[in-house]
N, CA, C and O atoms as a printed pandas DataFrame, in Angstrom:
     atom_number atom_name residue_name chain_id  residue_number  x_coord  y_coord  z_coord
0              1         N          UNK        A               1  -19.852   15.295    0.475
1              2        CA          UNK        A               1  -18.442   15.027    1.020
2              3         C          UNK        A               1  -18.468   13.999    0.161
3              4         O          UNK        A               1  -19.434   13.273   -0.074
4              5         N          UNK        A               2  -16.829   13.920   -0.550
5              6        CA          UNK        A               2  -16.631   12.786   -0.786
6              7         C          UNK        A               2  -15.587   11.525   -0.031
7              8         O          UNK        A               2  -14.514   11.773    0.518
8              9         N          UNK        A               3  -16.146   10.290   -0.156
9             10        CA          UNK        A               3  -15.528    9.479    0.591
10            11         C          UNK        A               3  -14.141    9.317    0.576
11            12         O          UNK        A               3  -13.787    9.116   -0.586
12            13         N          UNK        A               4  -12.980    9.315    1.534
13            14        CA          UNK        A               4  -11.547    9.797    1.811
14            15         C          UNK        A               4  -11.269    8.103    0.954
15            16         O          UNK        A               4  -12.075    7.204    0.714
16            17         N          UNK        A               5  -10.133    8.190    0.741
17            18        CA          UNK        A               5   -9.323    7.212    0.060
18            19         C          UNK        A               5   -9.022    6.176    1.099
19            20         O          UNK        A               5   -8.405    6.682    2.037
20            21         N          UNK        A               6   -9.205    5.158    1.217
21            22        CA          UNK        A               6   -8.535    4.137    2.062
22            23         C          UNK        A               6   -7.207    3.318    1.868
23            24         O          UNK        A               6   -7.035    2.491    0.973
24            25         N          UNK        A               7   -6.325    3.652    2.796
25            26        CA          UNK        A               7   -4.942    3.293    2.375
26            27         C          UNK        A               7   -4.692    2.040    3.541
27            28         O          UNK        A               7   -5.088    2.188    4.697
28            29         N          UNK        A               8   -4.134    1.055    3.181
29            30        CA          UNK        A               8   -4.260   -0.069    3.781
30            31         C          UNK        A               8   -2.270   -0.242    4.102
31            32         O          UNK        A               8   -1.520   -0.873    3.358
32            33         N          UNK        A               9   -1.986    0.248    4.933
33            34        CA          UNK        A               9   -0.177    0.125    5.588
34            35         C          UNK        A               9   -0.055   -1.472    5.615
35            36         O          UNK        A               9   -0.990   -2.078    6.139
36            37         N          UNK        A              10    1.053   -2.230    5.077
37            38        CA          UNK        A              10    1.289   -3.634    5.583
38            39         C          UNK        A              10    2.836   -3.808    5.562
39            40         O          UNK        A              10    3.548   -4.099    4.601
40            41         N          UNK        A              11    3.177   -3.564    6.836
41            42        CA          UNK        A              11    4.620   -3.285    7.325
42            43         C          UNK        A              11    5.076   -4.363    8.518
43            44         O          UNK        A              11    4.452   -4.202    9.567
44            45         N          UNK        A              12    5.842   -5.194    8.522
45            46        CA          UNK        A              12    6.878   -5.870    9.439
46            47         C          UNK        A              12    6.724   -4.846   10.792
47            48         O          UNK        A              12    6.280   -5.358   11.820
48            49         N          UNK        A              13    7.026   -3.652   10.797
49            50        CA          UNK        A              13    7.659   -2.732   11.906
50            51         C          UNK        A              13    6.701   -1.782   12.376
51            52         O          UNK        A              13    6.453   -0.807   11.668
52            53         N          UNK        A              14    6.088   -1.947   13.553
53            54        CA          UNK        A              14    5.170   -1.380   14.372
54            55         C          UNK        A              14    5.094   -0.153   14.451
55            56         O          UNK        A              14    4.020    0.427   14.292
56            57         N          UNK        A              15    6.356    0.549   14.744
57            58        CA          UNK        A              15    6.640    1.852   14.543
58            59         C          UNK        A              15    7.049    2.464   12.939
59            60         O          UNK        A              15    7.377    3.648   12.862
60            61         N          UNK        A              16    7.022    1.780   11.927
61            62        CA          UNK        A              16    6.871    2.283   10.807
62            63         C          UNK        A              16    5.842    2.256   10.469
63            64         O          UNK        A              16    5.603    3.297    9.857
64            65         N          UNK        A              17    4.720    1.393   10.525
65            66        CA          UNK        A              17    3.103    1.429   10.295
66            67         C          UNK        A              17    2.689    2.700   10.934
67            68         O          UNK        A              17    2.166    3.557   10.221
68            69         N          UNK        A              18    2.890    2.951   12.384
69            70        CA          UNK        A              18    2.333    4.093   12.965
70            71         C          UNK        A              18    2.681    5.173   12.362
71            72         O          UNK        A              18    1.902    6.123   12.443
72            73         N          UNK        A              19    3.777    5.312   11.692
73            74        CA          UNK        A              19    4.527    6.802   11.693
74            75         C          UNK        A              19    4.030    6.835   10.376
75            76         O          UNK        A              19    3.655    8.002   10.270
76            77         N          UNK        A              20    3.777    6.220    9.212
77            78        CA          UNK        A              20    3.173    6.399    8.368
78            79         C          UNK        A              20    1.623    6.500    8.602
79            80         O          UNK        A              20    1.122    7.465    8.024
80            81         N          UNK        A              21    0.873    5.827    9.222
81            82        CA          UNK        A              21   -0.037    6.178    9.853
82            83         C          UNK        A              21   -0.691    7.493    9.778
83            84         O          UNK        A              21   -1.679    7.848    9.134
84            85         N          UNK        A              22    0.238    8.269   10.742
85            86        CA          UNK        A              22   -0.065    9.495   11.166
86            87         C          UNK        A              22    0.390   10.773   10.160
87            88         O          UNK        A              22    0.003   11.911   10.429
88            89         N          UNK        A              23    1.314   10.481    8.875
89            90        CA          UNK        A              23    1.499   11.037    7.951
90            91         C          UNK        A              23    0.572   11.255    7.100
91            92         O          UNK        A              23    0.206   12.211    6.416
92            93         N          UNK        A              24    0.091    9.633    7.350
93            94        CA          UNK        A              24   -1.401    9.649    5.867
94            95         C          UNK        A              24   -2.524   10.429    6.491
95            96         O          UNK        A              24   -2.961   11.379    5.842
96            97         N          UNK        A              25   -2.954   10.205    7.454
97            98        CA          UNK        A              25   -3.744   10.834    8.286
98            99         C          UNK        A              25   -3.999   12.196    8.133
99           100         O          UNK        A              25   -5.082   12.742    7.926
100          101         N          UNK        A              26   -2.477   12.873    8.303
101          102        CA          UNK        A              26   -2.717   14.081    8.096
102          103         C          UNK        A              26   -2.636   14.693    6.376
103          104         O          UNK        A              26   -2.452   15.880    6.105
104          105         N          UNK        A              27   -2.769   13.896    5.630
105          106        CA          UNK        A              27   -3.086   14.133    4.378
106          107         C          UNK        A              27   -4.597   14.070    3.965
107          108         O          UNK        A              27   -5.010   14.416    2.859
108          109         N          UNK        A              28   -5.393   13.574    5.013
109          110        CA          UNK        A              28   -6.950   13.454    4.877
110          111         C          UNK        A              28   -7.137   11.934    4.457
111          112         O          UNK        A              28   -8.324   11.608    4.470
112          113         N          UNK        A              29   -6.302   10.971    4.106
113          114        CA          UNK        A              29   -6.386    9.939    3.976
114          115         C          UNK        A              29   -7.058    8.869    5.045
115          116         O          UNK        A              29   -6.448    8.957    6.110
116          117         N          UNK        A              30   -8.172    7.838    5.106
117          118        CA          UNK        A              30   -7.994    7.096    5.904
118          119         C          UNK        A              30   -7.542    5.639    6.142
119          120         O          UNK        A              30   -7.946    4.796    5.341
120          121         N          UNK        A              31   -6.755    5.263    7.149
121          122        CA          UNK        A              31   -5.857    4.381    6.773
122          123         C          UNK        A              31   -6.026    3.140    7.928
123          124         O          UNK        A              31   -6.555    3.293    9.029
124          125         N          UNK        A              32   -5.540    2.083    7.489
125          126        CA          UNK        A              32   -5.818    0.895    8.297
126          127         C          UNK        A              32   -4.488   -0.054    8.191
127          128         O          UNK        A              32   -3.793   -0.144    7.179
128          129         N          UNK        A              33   -4.307   -0.608    9.183
129          130        CA          UNK        A              33   -2.816   -1.318    9.637
130          131         C          UNK        A              33   -2.740   -2.765    9.319
131          132         O          UNK        A              33   -3.786   -3.351    9.597
132          133         N          UNK        A              34   -1.828   -3.493    8.830
133          134        CA          UNK        A              34   -1.579   -4.792    9.054
134          135         C          UNK        A              34    0.026   -4.879    9.272
135          136         O          UNK        A              34    0.880   -4.093    8.862
136          137         N          UNK        A              35    0.215   -6.268   10.170
137          138        CA          UNK        A              35    1.503   -6.484   10.906
138          139         C          UNK        A              35    2.065   -7.763   10.023
139          140         O          UNK        A              35    3.262   -7.882    9.765
140          141         N          UNK        A              36    1.256   -8.519    9.675
141          142        CA          UNK        A              36    1.405   -9.837    8.920
142          143         C          UNK        A              36    0.752  -10.260    7.911
143          144         O          UNK        A              36   -0.194   -9.568    7.535
144          145         N          UNK        A              37    0.993  -11.212    7.362
145          146        CA          UNK        A              37   -0.151  -11.532    6.340
146          147         C          UNK        A              37   -0.959  -11.969    6.399
147          148         O          UNK        A              37   -1.690  -11.634    5.467
148          149         N          UNK        A              38   -1.391  -12.655    7.041
149          150        CA          UNK        A              38   -2.909  -13.151    7.287
150          151         C          UNK        A              38   -3.967  -11.943    7.421
151          152         O          UNK        A              38   -4.962  -11.685    6.745
152          153         N          UNK        A              39   -3.473  -11.381    8.390
153          154        CA          UNK        A              39   -4.332   -9.904    8.800
154          155         C          UNK        A              39   -4.223   -8.926    7.333
155          156         O          UNK        A              39   -5.052   -8.096    6.957
156          157         N          UNK        A              40   -3.051   -9.277    6.717
157          158        CA          UNK        A              40   -3.382   -8.287    5.242
158          159         C          UNK        A              40   -4.766   -8.827    4.281
159          160         O          UNK        A              40   -5.664   -8.248    3.669
160          161         N          UNK        A              41   -4.461   -9.965    4.475
161          162        CA          UNK        A              41   -5.385  -10.793    3.174
162          163         C          UNK        A              41   -6.846  -10.415    3.965
163          164         O          UNK        A              41   -7.810   -9.997    3.323
164          165         N          UNK        A              42   -6.881  -10.584    5.206
165          166        CA          UNK        A              42   -8.259  -10.735    5.905
166          167         C          UNK        A              42   -8.772   -9.071    5.399
167          168         O          UNK        A              42   -9.855   -8.798    4.880
168          169         N          UNK        A              43   -7.796   -8.227    5.682
169          170        CA          UNK        A              43   -8.491   -6.893    5.407
170          171         C          UNK        A              43   -8.516   -6.590    4.202
171          172         O          UNK        A              43   -9.502   -5.882    3.997
172          173         N          UNK        A              44   -7.926   -6.766    3.284
173          174        CA          UNK        A              44   -7.920   -6.935    1.584
174          175         C          UNK        A              44   -9.253   -7.633    0.983
175          176         O          UNK        A              44   -9.964   -7.149    0.102
176          177         N          UNK        A              45   -9.411   -8.662    1.533
177          178        CA          UNK        A              45  -10.800   -9.565    1.406
178          179         C          UNK        A              45  -12.245   -9.344    2.268
179          180         O          UNK        A              45  -13.277  -10.015    2.257
180          181         N          UNK        A              46  -11.800   -7.847    3.184
181          182        CA          UNK        A              46  -12.638   -7.999    3.854
182          183         C          UNK        A              46  -14.088   -7.159    3.290
183          184         O          UNK        A              46  -14.073   -7.028    2.066
184          185         N          UNK        A              47  -15.214   -6.627    3.911
185          186        CA          UNK        A              47  -16.626   -6.004    3.012
186          187         C          UNK        A              47  -16.199   -4.793    2.422
187          188         O          UNK        A              47  -16.603   -4.510    1.295
188          189         N          UNK        A              48  -15.197   -3.807    3.224
189          190        CA          UNK        A              48  -14.802   -2.571    2.539
190          191         C          UNK        A              48  -13.444   -2.525    2.386
191          192         O          UNK        A              48  -12.789   -1.910    3.228
192          193         N          UNK        A              49  -12.775   -3.187    1.253
193          194        CA          UNK        A              49  -11.170   -3.085    1.025
194          195         C          UNK        A              49  -10.730   -2.180    0.828
195          196         O          UNK        A              49  -11.484   -1.418    0.223
196          197         N          UNK        A              50   -9.462   -1.671    1.114
197          198        CA          UNK        A              50   -8.802   -0.375    0.792
198          199         C          UNK        A              50   -8.667   -0.077   -0.792
199          200         O          UNK        A              50   -8.738   -1.036   -1.560
200          201         N          UNK        A              51   -8.474    1.232   -1.302
201          202        CA          UNK        A              51   -8.297    1.555   -2.433
202          203         C          UNK        A              51   -6.844    1.504   -3.059
203          204         O          UNK        A              51   -6.594    1.550   -4.263
204          205         N          UNK        A              52   -5.924    1.401   -2.015
205          206        CA          UNK        A              52   -4.449    1.216   -2.150
206          207         C          UNK        A              52   -3.855    0.429   -1.044
207          208         O          UNK        A              52   -4.205    0.440    0.136
208          209         N          UNK        A              53   -2.911   -0.252   -1.594
209          210        CA          UNK        A              53   -1.697   -1.043   -0.514
210          211         C          UNK        A              53   -0.390   -0.135   -0.269
211          212         O          UNK        A              53   -0.015    0.427   -1.298
212          213         N          UNK        A              54    0.069    0.021    0.412
213          214        CA          UNK        A              54    1.543    0.270    0.758
214          215         C          UNK        A              54    2.149   -1.188    1.500
215          216         O          UNK        A              54    1.722   -1.458    2.622
216          217         N          UNK        A              55    3.103   -2.070    0.871
217          218        CA          UNK        A              55    3.494   -2.986    1.216
218          219         C          UNK        A              55    4.891   -2.996    1.341
219          220         O          UNK        A              55    5.658   -2.502    0.515
220          221         N          UNK        A              56    5.311   -3.725    2.681
221          222        CA          UNK        A              56    6.464   -4.127    2.648
222          223         C          UNK        A              56    6.795   -5.714    2.425
223          224         O          UNK        A              56    6.447   -6.611    3.193
224          225         N          UNK        A              57    7.386   -5.841    1.464
225          226        CA          UNK        A              57    7.380   -7.197    1.244
226          227         C          UNK        A              57    7.547   -8.553    2.103
227          228         O          UNK        A              57    7.085   -9.692    2.039
228          229         N          UNK        A              58    8.582   -7.746    3.070
229          230        CA          UNK        A              58    9.086   -8.515    4.206
230          231         C          UNK        A              58    8.214   -8.726    5.107
231          232         O          UNK        A              58    8.504   -9.355    6.125
232          233         N          UNK        A              59    7.042   -8.253    4.889
233          234        CA          UNK        A              59    5.820   -8.731    6.336
234          235         C          UNK        A              59    5.791  -10.137    6.265
235          236         O          UNK        A              59    5.898  -10.748    5.202
236          237         N          UNK        A              60    5.644  -10.692    7.418
237          238        CA          UNK        A              60    5.495  -12.006    7.988
238          239         C          UNK        A              60    4.529  -12.560    7.493
239          240         O          UNK        A              60    3.517  -11.887    7.685
240          241         N          UNK        A              61    4.251  -13.912    6.675
241          242        CA          UNK        A              61    3.426  -14.283    5.724
242          243         C          UNK        A              61    4.115  -15.918    5.702
243          244         O          UNK        A              61    5.271  -16.224    5.994
244          245         N          UNK        A              62    3.106  -16.737    5.301
245          246        CA          UNK        A              62    3.350  -18.262    4.968
246          247         C          UNK        A              62    3.873  -18.411    3.507
247          248         O          UNK        A              62    4.453  -19.357    2.974
248          249         N          UNK        A              63    3.461  -17.085    2.974
249          250        CA          UNK        A              63    3.866  -17.329    1.240
250          251         C          UNK        A              63    4.893  -16.558    0.860
251          252         O          UNK        A              63    5.314  -15.658    1.586
252          253         N          UNK        A              64    5.451  -16.862   -0.437
253          254        CA          UNK        A              64    6.944  -16.592   -0.732
254          255         C          UNK        A              64    6.361  -15.045   -1.242
255          256         O          UNK        A              64    5.210  -14.840   -1.626
256          257         N          UNK        A              65    7.412  -14.056   -1.147
257          258        CA          UNK        A              65    7.111  -12.321   -1.552
258          259         C          UNK        A              65    6.217  -12.257   -3.125
259          260         O          UNK        A              65    5.286  -11.533   -3.480
260          261         N          UNK        A              66    6.781  -13.082   -3.661
261          262        CA          UNK        A              66    6.115  -13.220   -5.008
262          263         C          UNK        A              66    4.689  -14.015   -4.719
263          264         O          UNK        A              66    3.753  -13.253   -4.958
264          265         N          UNK        A              67    4.314  -15.128   -4.340
265          266        CA          UNK        A              67    2.759  -15.566   -4.251
266          267         C          UNK        A              67    2.072  -14.637   -3.677
267          268         O          UNK        A              67    0.982  -14.363   -4.179
268          269         N          UNK        A              68    2.430  -14.060   -2.726
269          270        CA          UNK        A              68    1.507  -12.999   -1.930
270          271         C          UNK        A              68    1.162  -12.028   -2.663
271          272         O          UNK        A              68   -0.005  -11.656   -2.540
272          273         N          UNK        A              69    1.988  -11.357   -3.584
273          274        CA          UNK        A              69    1.764  -10.228   -4.564
274          275         C          UNK        A              69    0.946  -10.853   -5.914
275          276         O          UNK        A              69    0.151  -10.147   -6.535
276          277         N          UNK        A              70    1.203  -12.114   -6.259
277          278        CA          UNK        A              70    0.505  -12.287   -7.178
278          279         C          UNK        A              70   -0.911  -12.850   -6.596
279          280         O          UNK        A              70   -1.839  -13.041   -7.382
280          281         N          UNK        A              71   -1.047  -13.095   -5.288
281          282        CA          UNK        A              71   -2.322  -13.790   -5.000
282          283         C          UNK        A              71   -3.142  -12.386   -4.886
283          284         O          UNK        A              71   -4.154  -12.189   -5.558
284          285         N          UNK        A              72   -2.763  -11.704   -4.233
285          286        CA          UNK        A              72   -3.061  -10.170   -3.922
286          287         C          UNK        A              72   -3.621   -9.401   -5.551
287          288         O          UNK        A              72   -4.512   -8.553   -5.603
288          289         N          UNK        A              73   -3.037   -9.814   -6.491
289          290        CA          UNK        A              73   -3.474   -8.943   -7.998
290          291         C          UNK        A              73   -4.454  -10.035   -8.256
291          292         O          UNK        A              73   -5.587   -9.585   -8.426
292          293         N          UNK        A              74   -4.354  -11.546   -8.351
293          294        CA          UNK        A              74   -5.515  -12.389   -8.592
294          295         C          UNK        A              74   -6.646  -11.859   -8.480
295          296         O          UNK        A              74   -7.366  -11.397   -9.365
296          297         N          UNK        A              75   -6.910  -11.962   -6.697
297          298        CA          UNK        A              75   -8.443  -11.569   -6.555
298          299         C          UNK        A              75   -8.952   -9.998   -6.490
299          300         O          UNK        A              75  -10.145   -9.743   -6.326
300          301         N          UNK        A              76   -8.020   -9.037   -6.623
301          302        CA          UNK        A              76   -7.991   -7.676   -6.809
302          303         C          UNK        A              76   -7.215   -7.211   -7.673
303          304         O          UNK        A              76   -6.333   -6.449   -7.277
304          305         N          UNK        A              77   -7.323   -7.575   -9.311
305          306        CA          UNK        A              77   -6.814   -7.036   -9.994
306          307         C          UNK        A              77   -6.514   -5.471  -10.276
307          308         O          UNK        A              77   -5.510   -5.038  -10.841
308          309         N          UNK        A              78   -7.428   -4.830   -9.842
309          310        CA          UNK        A              78   -7.680   -3.030   -9.895
310          311         C          UNK        A              78   -6.971   -2.380   -8.986
311          312         O          UNK        A              78   -6.795   -1.166   -8.882
312          313         N          UNK        A              79   -6.496   -3.417   -8.206
313          314        CA          UNK        A              79   -6.033   -2.743   -6.753
314          315         C          UNK        A              79   -4.478   -2.358   -6.996
315          316         O          UNK        A              79   -3.659   -3.157   -7.452
316          317         N          UNK        A              80   -4.218   -1.169   -6.667
317          318        CA          UNK        A              80   -2.570   -0.649   -6.755
318          319         C          UNK        A              80   -1.818   -1.005   -5.796
319          320         O          UNK        A              80   -2.185   -0.873   -4.629
320          321         N          UNK        A              81   -0.700   -1.489   -6.114
321          322        CA          UNK        A              81    0.062   -1.810   -4.768
322          323         C          UNK        A              81    1.133   -0.816   -4.827
323          324         O          UNK        A              81    1.549   -0.547   -5.953
324          325         N          UNK        A              82    1.630   -0.251   -3.874
325          326        CA          UNK        A              82    2.851    0.589   -3.825
326          327         C          UNK        A              82    4.097   -0.391   -2.875
327          328         O          UNK        A              82    3.923   -0.634   -1.681
328          329         N          UNK        A              83    5.237   -0.834   -3.594
329          330        CA          UNK        A              83    5.971   -1.682   -2.730
330          331         C          UNK        A              83    6.899   -0.398   -2.097
331          332         O          UNK        A              83    7.302    0.626   -2.648
332          333         N          UNK        A              84    7.076   -0.931   -0.602
333          334        CA          UNK        A              84    7.901    0.148    0.181
334          335         C          UNK        A              84    8.660   -0.479    0.983
335          336         O          UNK        A              84    8.244   -0.782    2.101
336          337         N          UNK        A              85   10.417   -0.920    0.406
337          338        CA          UNK        A              85   10.750   -1.507    0.829
338          339         C          UNK        A              85   12.603   -1.000    0.870
339          340         O          UNK        A              85   13.034    0.013    0.319
340          341         N          UNK        A              86   13.276   -1.796    1.501
341          342        CA          UNK        A              86   14.569   -1.172    1.489
342          343         C          UNK        A              86   15.378   -1.107    0.657
343          344         O          UNK        A              86   15.190   -1.932   -0.237
344          345         N          UNK        A              87   16.500   -0.281    0.488
345          346        CA          UNK        A              87   17.157   -0.473   -0.834
346          347         C          UNK        A              87   18.104   -1.915   -0.797
347          348         O          UNK        A              87   18.569   -2.420    0.225
348          349         N          UNK        A              88   18.261   -2.454   -2.262
349          350        CA          UNK        A              88   19.305   -3.581   -2.235
350          351         C          UNK        A              88   18.083   -4.922   -2.301
351          352         O          UNK        A              88   18.381   -6.082   -2.588
352          353         N          UNK        A              89   16.942   -4.532   -2.028
353          354        CA          UNK        A              89   15.878   -5.655   -2.228
354          355         C          UNK        A              89   16.001   -6.325   -3.593
355          356         O          UNK        A              89   15.494   -5.887   -4.626
356          357         N          UNK        A              90   16.956   -7.779   -3.449
357          358        CA          UNK        A              90   16.938   -7.997   -4.973
358          359         C          UNK        A              90   15.756   -8.513   -6.093
359          360         O          UNK        A              90   15.914   -8.833   -7.271
360          361         N          UNK        A              91   14.679   -8.477   -5.384
361          362        CA          UNK        A              91   13.514   -9.073   -6.088
362          363         C          UNK        A              91   12.979   -7.881   -7.157
363          364         O          UNK        A              91   12.749   -6.784   -6.647
364          365         N          UNK        A              92   12.810   -8.001   -8.326
365          366        CA          UNK        A              92   12.215   -7.212   -9.305
366          367         C          UNK        A              92   10.749   -6.787   -8.964
367          368         O          UNK        A              92    9.892   -7.295   -9.688
368          369         N          UNK        A              93   10.399   -6.098   -8.165
369          370        CA          UNK        A              93    8.964   -6.029   -7.838
370          371         C          UNK        A              93    8.287   -5.199   -9.067
371          372         O          UNK        A              93    7.105   -5.463   -9.283
372          373         N          UNK        A              94    8.872   -4.289   -9.837
373          374        CA          UNK        A              94    8.134   -3.755  -10.519
374          375         C          UNK        A              94    7.464   -4.427  -11.651
375          376         O          UNK        A              94    6.426   -3.941  -12.101
376          377         N          UNK        A              95    8.019   -5.604  -12.196
377          378        CA          UNK        A              95    7.521   -6.606  -13.014
378          379         C          UNK        A              95    6.447   -7.231  -12.590
379          380         O          UNK        A              95    5.596   -7.606  -13.397
380          381         N          UNK        A              96    6.314   -7.452  -11.161
381          382        CA          UNK        A              96    5.076   -8.140  -10.766
382          383         C          UNK        A              96    3.418   -7.328  -10.812
383          384         O          UNK        A              96    3.123   -6.197  -10.427
384          385         N          UNK        A              97    2.603   -8.315  -11.387
385          386        CA          UNK        A              97    1.035   -7.859  -11.761
386          387         C          UNK        A              97    0.734   -7.065  -10.455
387          388         O          UNK        A              97    0.887   -7.575   -9.346
388          389         N          UNK        A              98    0.296   -5.778  -10.648
389          390        CA          UNK        A              98   -0.483   -5.092   -9.722
390          391         C          UNK        A              98    0.367   -4.081   -8.957
391          392         O          UNK        A              98   -0.043   -3.383   -8.030
392          393         N          UNK        A              99    1.572   -4.088   -9.449
393          394        CA          UNK        A              99    2.441   -3.237   -8.868
394          395         C          UNK        A              99    2.449   -1.679   -9.362
395          396         O          UNK        A              99    3.078   -1.413  -10.385
396          397         N          UNK        A             100    1.858   -0.787   -8.753
397          398        CA          UNK        A             100    2.168    0.610   -9.390
398          399         C          UNK        A             100    3.621    0.962   -9.162
399          400         O          UNK        A             100    4.328    1.007  -10.168
400          401         N          UNK        A             101    4.149    1.208   -8.037
401          402        CA          UNK        A             101    5.332    1.770   -8.405
402          403         C          UNK        A             101    6.354    1.042   -7.178
403          404         O          UNK        A             101    5.812    1.252   -6.093
404          405         N          UNK        A             102    7.469    0.367   -7.025
405          406        CA          UNK        A             102    8.526    0.364   -6.241
406          407         C          UNK        A             102    8.955    1.634   -5.573
407          408         O          UNK        A             102    9.103    2.594   -6.329
408          409         N          UNK        A             103    9.216    1.845   -4.111
409          410        CA          UNK        A             103    9.835    3.076   -3.539
410          411         C          UNK        A             103   10.661    2.643   -2.476
411          412         O          UNK        A             103   10.214    1.805   -1.693
412          413         N          UNK        A             104   11.847    3.113   -2.331
413          414        CA          UNK        A             104   12.656    3.095   -1.117
414          415         C          UNK        A             104   12.401    3.237    0.025
415          416         O          UNK        A             104   11.919    4.368    0.087
416          417         N          UNK        A             105   12.416    2.653    1.363
417          418        CA          UNK        A             105   12.064    3.307    2.350
418          419         C          UNK        A             105   13.046    4.323    3.229
419          420         O          UNK        A             105   14.191    4.098    3.620
420          421         N          UNK        A             106   12.320    5.383    3.395
421          422        CA          UNK        A             106   13.500    6.388    3.872
422          423         C          UNK        A             106   12.673    6.954    4.856
423          424         O          UNK        A             106   11.533    6.567    5.111
424          425         N          UNK        A             107   13.400    8.084    5.528
425          426        CA          UNK        A             107   12.942    8.694    6.997
426          427         C          UNK        A             107   11.965   10.340    6.082
427          428         O          UNK        A             107   11.249   11.042    6.795
428          429         N          UNK        A             108   12.084   10.582    4.980
429          430        CA          UNK        A             108   11.403   11.517    4.686
430          431         C          UNK        A             108    9.950   10.698    4.029
431          432         O          UNK        A             108    9.970    9.701    3.306
432          433         N          UNK        A             109    9.059   11.239    4.385
433          434        CA          UNK        A             109    8.191   10.789    3.991
434          435         C          UNK        A             109    7.023   11.535    2.779
435          436         O          UNK        A             109    5.884   11.164    2.496
436          437         N          UNK        A             110    7.827   12.700    2.240
437          438        CA          UNK        A             110    7.273   13.551    1.359
438          439         C          UNK        A             110    7.270   13.007   -0.218
439          440         O          UNK        A             110    6.517   13.381   -1.117
440          441         N          UNK        A             111    8.341   12.009   -0.288
441          442        CA          UNK        A             111    8.243   11.274   -1.556
442          443         C          UNK        A             111    6.982   10.146   -1.303
443          444         O          UNK        A             111    6.013   10.108   -2.061
444          445         N          UNK        A             112    7.085    9.526   -0.506
445          446        CA          UNK        A             112    5.546    8.646   -0.071
446          447         C          UNK        A             112    4.483    9.072   -0.604
447          448         O          UNK        A             112    3.762    8.588   -1.477
448          449         N          UNK        A             113    4.428   10.095    0.031
449          450        CA          UNK        A             113    2.914   11.139   -0.065
450          451         C          UNK        A             113    2.838   11.411   -1.791
451          452         O          UNK        A             113    1.813   11.437   -2.472
452          453         N          UNK        A             114    3.719   11.529   -2.078
453          454        CA          UNK        A             114    3.590   12.227   -3.958
454          455         C          UNK        A             114    3.094   10.683   -4.505
455          456         O          UNK        A             114    1.997   10.369   -4.968
456          457         N          UNK        A             115    4.173    9.931   -4.307
457          458        CA          UNK        A             115    3.627    8.520   -5.003
458          459         C          UNK        A             115    2.681    8.348   -4.834
459          460         O          UNK        A             115    1.922    8.494   -5.792
460          461         N          UNK        A             116    2.087    7.910   -3.457
461          462        CA          UNK        A             116    0.695    7.840   -3.423
462          463         C          UNK        A             116   -0.741    8.488   -4.077
463          464         O          UNK        A             116   -1.768    7.899   -4.414
464          465         N          UNK        A             117   -0.403    9.927   -4.120
465          466        CA          UNK        A             117   -1.171   11.092   -4.578
466          467         C          UNK        A             117   -1.249   10.517   -6.138
467          468         O          UNK        A             117   -2.227   10.309   -6.856
468          469         N          UNK        A             118   -0.103   10.379   -6.327
469          470        CA          UNK        A             118    0.099   10.265   -7.836
470          471         C          UNK        A             118   -0.675    8.773   -8.688
471          472         O          UNK        A             118   -1.191    8.668   -9.801
472          473         N          UNK        A             119   -0.425    7.648   -7.431
473          474        CA          UNK        A             119   -1.003    6.600   -8.184
474          475         C          UNK        A             119   -2.491    6.719   -7.893
475          476         O          UNK        A             119   -3.150    5.927   -8.566
476          477         N          UNK        A             120   -3.335    7.636   -6.920
477          478        CA          UNK        A             120   -4.803    7.709   -6.860
478          479         C          UNK        A             120   -5.121    8.552   -8.164
479          480         O          UNK        A             120   -6.195    8.469   -8.758
480          481         N          UNK        A             121   -4.102    9.349   -8.533
481          482        CA          UNK        A             121   -4.692   10.347   -9.860
482          483         C          UNK        A             121   -4.595    9.162  -10.861
483          484         O          UNK        A             121   -5.683    8.993  -11.412
484          485         N          UNK        A             122   -3.776    8.412  -11.214
485          486        CA          UNK        A             122   -3.922    7.387  -11.936
486          487         C          UNK        A             122   -4.823    6.664  -11.960
487          488         O          UNK        A             122   -5.319    6.566  -13.082
488          489         N          UNK        A             123   -5.519    5.791  -10.814
489          490        CA          UNK        A             123   -6.357    4.690  -10.753
490          491         C          UNK        A             123   -7.869    5.193  -10.714
491          492         O          UNK        A             123   -8.902    4.782  -11.244
492          493         N          UNK        A             124   -7.658    5.934  -10.121
493          494        CA          UNK        A             124   -8.970    6.703   -9.641
494          495         C          UNK        A             124   -9.282    8.576   -9.887
495          496         O          UNK        A             124   -9.437    9.507   -9.097
496          497         N          UNK        A             125   -9.262    8.468  -11.339
497          498        CA          UNK        A             125   -9.153    9.909  -11.606
498          499         C          UNK        A             125  -10.539   10.918  -11.129
499          500         O          UNK        A             125  -10.465   12.076  -10.716
500          501         N          UNK        A             126  -11.804   10.092  -11.325
501          502        CA          UNK        A             126  -12.868   10.437  -10.826
502          503         C          UNK        A             126  -13.064   11.660   -9.665
503          504         O          UNK        A             126  -13.592   12.771   -9.621
504          505         N          UNK        A             127  -12.154   10.583   -8.567
505          506        CA          UNK        A             127  -12.132   10.877   -6.943
506          507         C          UNK        A             127  -11.116   11.981   -6.844
507          508         O          UNK        A             127  -11.257   12.944   -6.090
508          509         N          UNK        A             128  -10.337   11.844   -7.445
509          510        CA          UNK        A             128   -8.896   12.592   -6.903
510          511         C          UNK        A             128   -9.072   13.918   -6.606
511          512         O          UNK        A             128   -8.353   14.382   -5.721
512          513         N          UNK        A             129  -10.107   14.850   -7.311
513          514        CA          UNK        A             129   -9.524   16.009   -7.102
514          515         C          UNK        A             129   -9.861   16.745   -5.915
515          516         O          UNK        A             129   -9.296   17.798   -5.621
516          517         N          UNK        A             130  -11.123   16.012   -4.956
517          518        CA          UNK        A             130  -11.411   16.702   -3.816
518          519         C          UNK        A             130  -10.497   15.813   -2.540
519          520         O          UNK        A             130  -10.628   15.907   -1.320
520          521         N          UNK        A             131  -10.006   15.360   -2.956
521          522        CA          UNK        A             131   -9.137   14.384   -1.583
522          523         C          UNK        A             131   -7.597   14.957   -1.702
523          524         O          UNK        A             131   -6.844   14.860   -0.733
524          525         N          UNK        A             132   -7.179   15.541   -2.897
525          526        CA          UNK        A             132   -5.814   15.621   -2.935
526          527         C          UNK        A             132   -5.347   17.285   -3.081
527          528         O          UNK        A             132   -4.156   17.590   -3.134
């Protein structure tokens, strides 16, 4: 059996993190959580880093949003980042290196699940068929 894709959810809101965790676990993914910048960087740079990151750019961190995304991309250039943010966020994340897609937060997780599956198909083609 193939190894499950590992998804890191980095969001400032514990309820959102836990809700997304439950939803993605149901899809067969392995899910880890981070609530702030230092924890995010520790998990990404750990021995078994995730395959994909779902990032709320408003996560508490000592870095600016742009610095955080650039740092993640610099150390992990092949690591796809899904920006999961509120509507009206003025920063243009789609142009940032490493950002695979930007998605507005919403109550319906079906779109997020589809986006995650699409990013995995694009970034990890040999593994996707047995997981999704």
